[in-house]
C-alpha positions in Angstrom: -62.9 -24.7 -53.5 -63.8 -20.9 -53.2 -61.1 -18.4 -54.0 -60.9 -17.2 -50.6 -61.2 -21.1 -49.0 -57.7 -22.0 -47.1 -56.1 -24.6 -48.9 -55.0 -25.9 -45.6 -56.9 -26.5 -42.2 -56.1 -27.8 -39.0 -59.0 -28.6 -36.4 -57.7 -29.8 -32.7 -54.6 -30.6 -34.2 -51.9 -31.8 -31.5 -48.5 -32.1 -32.5 -45.0 -33.6 -30.3 -43.1 -37.1 -30.3 -43.7 -40.1 -28.4 -47.1 -39.2 -27.1 -45.8 -36.0 -25.4 -47.8 -33.2 -26.7 -45.7 -29.8 -27.8 -49.3 -28.1 -28.6 -52.6 -29.0 -28.7 -55.9 -27.7 -30.1 -54.0 -25.8 -33.0 -56.5 -24.3 -35.3 -54.6 -22.9 -38.4 -55.1 -21.8 -41.7 -53.2 -21.2 -45.1 -54.7 -19.4 -48.0 -53.6 -19.2 -51.5 -51.3 -16.2 -52.5 -50.1 -15.9 -49.0 -46.6 -16.3 -47.6 -46.9 -17.4 -43.9 -43.9 -17.6 -41.5 -43.1 -20.1 -38.4 -41.5 -17.9 -35.6 -40.1 -19.0 -32.8 -37.1 -19.8 -30.4 -35.2 -22.9 -31.0 -37.1 -26.0 -29.5 -40.3 -24.5 -30.0 -41.4 -27.0 -32.3 -41.2 -25.3 -35.6 -39.7 -28.2 -37.6 -42.4 -30.3 -35.5 -45.1 -28.7 -37.0 -43.9 -28.3 -40.5 -43.3 -31.9 -40.5 -46.5 -33.3 -39.2 -48.5 -30.8 -42.0 -46.6 -32.4 -44.8 -47.0 -35.8 -42.9 -43.4 -36.8 -42.4 -44.6 -37.4 -38.7 -47.9 -38.5 -37.2 -50.0 -35.9 -35.3 -51.1 -37.0 -32.0 -54.6 -35.9 -32.1 -56.9 -33.6 -34.2 -57.5 -33.3 -38.1 -55.5 -31.8 -41.1 -57.2 -31.0 -44.0 -55.3 -29.9 -47.4 -58.1 -28.7 -49.9 -60.8 -29.6 -48.1 -59.6 -33.4 -47.9 -58.4 -35.2 -44.7 -54.9 -35.5 -45.2 -54.6 -39.4 -44.1 -57.0 -40.2 -47.3 -53.9 -38.6 -49.2 -52.2 -41.5 -51.2 -48.3 -40.7 -51.3 -48.6 -39.8 -55.3 -51.5 -37.6 -54.4 -49.4 -35.7 -51.5 -46.7 -35.2 -53.5 -48.8 -33.2 -56.0 -50.1 -31.4 -53.1 -47.4 -30.3 -51.1 -44.0 -29.8 -52.3 -41.3 -29.4 -49.2 -38.0 -28.0 -49.1 -36.1 -29.4 -46.0 -33.2 -27.3 -44.0 -30.7 -29.8 -44.7 -27.9 -29.4 -47.0 -27.6 -30.9 -50.4 -24.8 -33.0 -51.6 -26.0 -34.6 -55.2 -23.1 -33.3 -56.6 -23.3 -35.7 -59.6 -26.6 -34.4 -60.6 -27.1 -31.1 -63.1 -29.6 -28.4 -61.8 -32.1 -29.4 -64.5 -32.0 -33.1 -63.1 -32.8 -32.1 -59.8 -35.6 -29.7 -60.9 -37.2 -32.6 -63.3 -37.3 -35.0 -60.0 -40.3 -32.6 -59.4 -42.2 -33.9 -62.0 -41.5 -37.0 -60.9 -45.2 -37.4 -59.0 -46.8 -36.4 -62.3 -44.8 -38.7 -64.8 -45.9 -42.2 -63.8 -43.8 -45.5 -63.0 -40.9 -44.7 -65.8 -40.7 -41.3 -65.1 -40.3 -40.3 -68.6 -40.7 -36.2 -69.2 -43.1 -35.0 -71.8 -42.4 -31.8 -73.6 -44.9 -30.2 -71.4 -43.1 -31.2 -68.0 -40.0 -30.2 -69.8 -41.5 -26.5 -70.4 -42.3 -26.5 -66.7 -39.0 -27.7 -65.6 -37.3 -24.8 -67.6 -40.4 -22.1 -66.5 -39.3 -23.1 -62.7 -35.4 -22.6 -63.3 -36.4 -19.1 -64.9 -38.5 -18.1 -62.1 -35.8 -18.8 -59.7 -33.3 -16.7 -62.2 -31.2 -20.1 -62.7 -32.1 -21.2 -66.4 -28.3 -20.0 -67.4 -27.2 -22.7 -64.9 -29.7 -25.2 -65.8 -26.5 -27.8 -66.8 -24.3 -26.9 -64.2 -23.4 -29.5 -61.6 -25.0 -29.0 -57.9 -21.1 -29.2 -56.9 -20.4 -26.2 -58.7 -23.0 -24.0 -57.3 -23.1 -21.8 -54.1 -25.5 -23.0 -51.0 -27.8 -19.9 -52.2 -27.7 -21.4 -55.9 -28.6 -24.8 -54.5 -31.3 -23.4 -52.6 -33.1 -21.8 -55.4 -32.6 -25.0 -57.4 -34.5 -27.0 -54.4 -37.2 -24.2 -54.7 -37.6 -24.6 -58.4 -38.0 -28.3 -57.7 -41.0 -27.5 -55.7 -42.2 -25.2 -58.4 -42.0 -27.3 -60.9 -43.6 -30.2 -58.9 -47.0 -27.9 -59.4 -48.2 -28.2 -55.6 -50.6 -25.5 -54.2 -48.8 -25.7 -51.0 -45.1 -25.4 -50.3 -43.3 -25.6 -47.4 -40.1 -24.9 -46.5 -38.1 -25.5 -43.1 -35.5 -22.7 -42.4 -34.6 -21.9 -46.3 -32.3 -19.0 -45.4 -30.6 -21.4 -42.8 -27.1 -21.4 -44.8 -27.1 -18.5 -46.8 -25.5 -15.2 -46.7 -27.3 -11.9 -46.1 -28.0 -11.3 -50.1 -29.3 -14.6 -50.4 -31.4 -14.5 -47.6 -33.2 -11.5 -49.0 -33.1 -12.7 -52.6 -35.0 -16.2 -51.3 -37.7 -14.7 -49.3 -38.0 -11.7 -52.0 -38.7 -15.0 -54.4 -41.0 -16.6 -52.1 -43.1 -13.8 -51.9 -43.1 -13.6 -55.5 -43.9 -17.0 -56.0 -47.0 -16.7 -53.5 -48.3 -13.6 -55.2 -48.0 -14.4 -58.8 -48.2 -18.0 -58.9 -51.3 -18.1 -55.9 -49.1 -20.3 -53.8 -49.7 -21.0 -50.3 -46.1 -20.8 -48.8 -45.4 -21.6 -45.3 -41.9 -21.3 -44.0 -40.1 -21.3 -41.0 -37.1 -18.8 -39.9 -35.1 -17.1 -37.4 -34.2 -14.2 -39.8 -36.8 -12.2 -38.2 -36.0 -8.7 -39.5 -36.0 -9.8 -43.2 -39.3 -11.8 -42.4 -41.2 -8.4 -40.9 -40.3 -7.0 -44.4 -41.7 -9.7 -46.4 -44.2 -12.4 -45.0 -48.2 -11.9 -44.9 -48.6 -13.7 -42.0 -46.8 -15.1 -38.7 -47.4 -18.1 -36.9 -45.6 -17.4 -33.6 -44.6 -20.5 -31.4 -43.9 -20.3 -28.1 -43.5 -23.4 -25.7 -46.2 -23.5 -22.9 -48.6 -20.7 -24.9 -50.9 -20.9 -27.6 -49.6 -19.8 -31.0 -50.3 -16.3 -32.1 -51.3 -15.6 -35.5 -51.5 -12.6 -37.6 -49.9 -9.8 -39.9 -46.4 -8.7 -38.8 -47.2 -5.4 -38.1 -50.7 -6.4 -35.8 -48.2 -8.8 -33.6 -45.9 -6.0 -33.1 -48.3 -3.1 -32.3 -50.3 -5.8 -30.1 -47.1 -6.6 -28.1 -47.4 -10.4 -28.9 -43.7 -10.0 -31.0 -42.1 -8.9 -27.3 -42.8 -12.7 -26.2 -39.9 -14.1 -28.5 -37.3 -11.5 -26.6 -38.4 -12.0 -23.2 -35.3 -13.8 -22.7 -31.8 -13.3 -21.2 -32.2 -9.7 -20.1 -33.9 -8.5 -23.5 -37.1 -7.1 -24.8 -38.7 -6.0 -28.3 -38.7 -2.2 -29.2 -40.9 -1.7 -32.3 -39.8 2.1 -32.3 -36.1 0.8 -33.1 -36.1 -1.2 -36.4 -37.7 -4.1 -34.7 -34.2 -4.8 -32.7 -33.5 -6.7 -29.5 -32.6 -4.4 -26.8 -30.9 -4.7 -23.6 -33.5 -4.5 -20.9 -31.7 -1.7 -18.9 -30.4 -0.1 -21.9 -29.7 3.9 -21.4 -32.5 6.0 -23.3 -31.3 8.5 -26.2 -33.7 11.0 -27.7 -33.1 11.0 -31.5 -35.0 13.3 -34.2 -34.4 14.5 -37.6 -33.8 13.0 -41.2 -35.1 9.5 -41.0 -32.6 7.9 -43.4 -29.9 9.2 -41.2 -31.5 8.4 -38.0 -31.9 4.7 -38.9 -27.9 4.2 -38.4 -27.7 6.4 -35.4 -30.2 4.1 -33.9 -28.1 1.1 -35.0 -25.2 2.6 -33.5 -27.2 3.4 -30.3 -28.8 0.0 -29.7 -25.2 -1.8 -30.5 -23.7 0.3 -27.7 -26.1 -0.6 -25.2 -28.9 2.3 -25.8 -32.4 2.8 -26.5 -33.5 5.4 -29.0 -36.5 6.9 -27.4 -38.7 10.2 -27.8 -36.8 13.4 -26.8 -37.0 14.1 -23.2 -35.2 16.5 -20.7 -33.5 13.8 -18.7 -31.3 12.2 -21.1 -29.1 13.4 -24.5 -30.8 14.5 -27.2 -29.7 13.9 -30.9 -31.0 15.9 -33.8 -29.7 14.3 -37.1 -29.5 17.2 -39.4 -28.1 15.4 -42.4 -24.9 13.6 -43.6 -22.5 13.6 -41.3 -24.1 16.8 -39.2 -25.6 15.9 -35.8 -26.5 18.4 -32.8 -26.5 16.6 -29.7 -28.5 18.2 -26.9 -26.8 17.9 -23.5 -28.6 17.2 -20.2 -27.3 20.6 -19.0 -28.7 22.7 -21.8 -25.7 23.0 -23.8 -25.8 21.9 -27.4 -22.9 20.7 -29.4 -22.3 19.8 -33.2 -20.4 16.7 -34.3 -19.6 15.4 -37.7 -19.3 12.0 -37.3 -21.0 8.5 -35.6 -18.0 8.1 -33.8 -17.6 11.5 -32.0 -21.7 11.1 -31.4 -20.7 7.9 -29.5 -17.8 10.0 -27.5 -20.2 12.6 -27.2 -22.7 10.6 -25.6 -20.6 8.9 -23.2 -20.0 12.6 -21.8 -23.3 13.7 -21.4 -24.6 10.3 -19.7 -22.3 11.4 -17.0 -24.2 14.9 -16.5 -26.7 15.5 -14.1 -30.0 16.3 -15.7 -31.6 19.7 -15.8 -35.4 20.0 -15.6 -35.4 22.4 -18.9 -35.4 20.4 -22.6 -32.4 21.6 -24.4 -32.8 23.6 -27.3 -30.8 22.8 -30.4 -28.4 25.6 -32.0 
């Protein structure tokens, strides 16, 4: 195949259950060296699409091609050599060591008896090294944390040496640090090993910073594909938040903001402003461009804030806690037509 050719491509694909289609006429492509993320609310069909693409459930119509060959023409062994799958469920194979589980990734390549050659053992060790778990290779899975077990499952997919890896919510049971580590690991794997990696997640904030392409699923609508930045700037990302009175604000660290949030102007040191933004959103406010009709904050430095009040006065505070108290006072004042100047 050409280097820029998709390793997975669908044509007129329909997916669903019991003859009821969730989506029809899907035209999707996965490319080597890219990390692609499925985004959508619960019930939007993320797991259904993943399971259909790796033949864990049948398509309702259309075509799926892997490496230019129809999916239905792959034998089970050939498919296992082409697509590595990591599902969302927890793993309780506690008697196996980390090495033993990663070694199972070589099964599609080792024949009926599953004897490991020296080349297989080298690939297992490389996979453990790639996920930072080489020192834990002899540890039993029961001794590992959820994050460590997830790394071992990813190592198993690496050892499988598949050009395509699919993961169903790989960060579902992980703490915040493990979620970041897992997404960064998958991005590195895609880049350095030229794998096409497709995962589903609800971790929108970290996904925006990590993945190359989004496939956004929304029931009743056609999926939208593109880079995170294009989907944000084009307004498509907002569709995920059009529920329960929330909207999507691309200016505020891609957070969900209450639909009727009170605007507060903000400017100044970006490193400080990002956390003031956090406080504003958390307390039901919306960070906005400076305007005369509502309170305005100048983030002058750590523990140095100036608030321009709607009545034209300026006040200084030295903590975010004091800032929020002052905003409560300012929001009860009538607006003045003149933009306040900072002292």
